C-alpha positions, 0 to 999 in steps of 0.5 A: 123572556125569563129574568137571569135572577130568577134562573139564578135564584129559583133554579129548581122552580124554573127547571121544574116548569120547564119539565111541565112544559116537556121543554127537552133542553131546558136542564142543559139551556138552564145550565149554559146560561148560569154558567155564561151569566157566572163568567159575566159576572166575574168579566164584569168585576175584572173590568170594573176594578181595572177601570176603578185603579186606572182612575186612581192611578190618572189622579196619582200621575197628575200629583207627581208630574205637579211634583216634578216626578216624571220618572215616577209619572211614567211608571204609572202610565204604563201601568195605566195603558196596561189597565186600559188594554185590560178593560178594553179586552174585558169589555169585548168579552163581556159583550160577547158573553152577553150576547151568547147568554142573550140569545140562550134566554130567548129560546127558553119559553115562560115558566107556567103557572101554577094552575097550569095542568099536566100533560103533553098535548090537546088531549090534556087540556082541562075543561073549565066549563061549557055554557049553551046547549048543542043546537040539534040540526037536520039531516040536510044540514050543510058545512059552511063551506057548502052554505058559503056557495049557496049563499054566494057570501065567501070566494075561496076560488076567486081568492086563490085566483088573486092571492092563493089558497088561505086568502078568501074573498068575502063579498055580498051579505058575506062582507057585511057579516065580517064588518058587523061582527069587527063593530060589534066586537069593537064596541063591546070592548070601548064599552068594558073600557078598552081603549081602541087602536088602530095600529100597523099591520107591519112591525119591525124586528125588535117588536117581534122579539119584544113580544116573543114571535121572534124567534119562536115563530119566525117560519110562521110569519110572513117577512119583507126581506127588503125592508126587514117588516114582518106582517102581524100574526095578530094585533097583540104585536104592535099593540103591546110594543106601544109600551116598549121601553117605556116606564108607565106611571102607575096612575095609568094602570092598568093599561087597556087597548083593543084594536081591530087587524087584518092577521098574517099566518104562513102555518095553514096548509095541511089537508082535511075537513079540519082545515077546510073552508074557514077553519084555518086560513093565511089572513083573518080579521081579529079583534084583539084586547090587550092589558098591561096590569101591575103584578098582583092585578094580572091574574084578576085582570085574566079573569074579566078578559075571560069573562068579557070574551065569553059574554060576546059568545053568549050574546052571539048564542053561540055554545062554547066551552073554556079549556085551561091549556096544559104544559105541553100545549100552551103558547111560547110565552104564556104562564097561563091560557084559557082557550074558548072553543064554539060548537060547530053543529055541522063539523060536530066537533068544537072550533077555537075562537079565542086563547085569552093569555097572562105573560106575567113578566115574560113580554115585559122583560123583553119589551123593558115595560116598567113601572115605579114602586117608590122609586124602584122600577120593576117590570109590568105584567102583560095579557091579551085575548082574540075578543074574537078571531073572526073566521071560526065564529062566523062558520059556526054562526052559519052552520048552528043557524040554518033553516030552510028559510036561510040562515037566521043571525043572532039579534044583537048583530041585526042592527049592525048588519042591516039584516036578520038573515042570510039567504 
């Protein structure tokens, strides 16, 4: 959530940032928030003045009573009652104005970093770099949804029977490959200085608001209405919320956490090759890395996180590219996002496998995640990245490494899997 002081003091900067995002109602929303802020401050001033006068009169009433001036005391009591009614009315109106202002602030996305390129959609994202040679497959190469049938490692039909579309059942070497990748990613995160966490996969509404999934992505999350809990779309939500309403000691910064969870998203459901097989699922596994840093350290942390994810892809021998997302394609809460995509040889296209983002103070303001500098409380910066999401990694591993003799796995996974090839 944007800070009201930023909207008030840097209005033009905010409007320019919203325009870069192509956020259509930016000027109207900002104007409405600033109008409410002015009204809020007026009400607060009136409330405080009336309360101060009432406190002063209370002292005078005591003196008049001691002096035997009951008539004077009664006059002041009448005025005190009027002031009490005024403060109650002002407090109620103040609470309503603050609520309306908060709801409008929730609607505004984060302001893009200055390095974010202009653009409306994915076609306008900036290619930062590519790494690795794209494998050349023979004419008989199969896409991963055919390979998983050939080697009997993932069963989509069984998932439909048990649950529905988008919930595959992993089995045999497919299940062991999932477990191997999770362990590999977690071990690499631990070696990079991240503390491994195992958070809940259900979160309350406050957690959803804290990291910005609510109200922006409410329709994309699975919701248990009876207990008012949400299935997480990513481990970012519970991990970052560990520090909700916390003042983090400076000597504990930066906070680095990693966690494996299943992830749940309702957004899947379109048709075509782009979402076929493992390309888009309702439930999938992912290892997430999260950092909470001092503001002047966050962009160095972002580059380190990006390098960490690139290192994973290099060790898996997957050709990849790094994109800097444009203003119109960034997530709601992000100030700067890098996407990493791997090359899918059989499909002949790039598949997104990770997003690494800096949210600056946007999440921290919602979370009230702070630290103290010379006795002054300030907001921290939060960051997160996929390291990595499994489905499209598996798709690329299967397709890029297929041979007539089976699917040859990268060496780094041999000890984790207990086998060197599938088939």
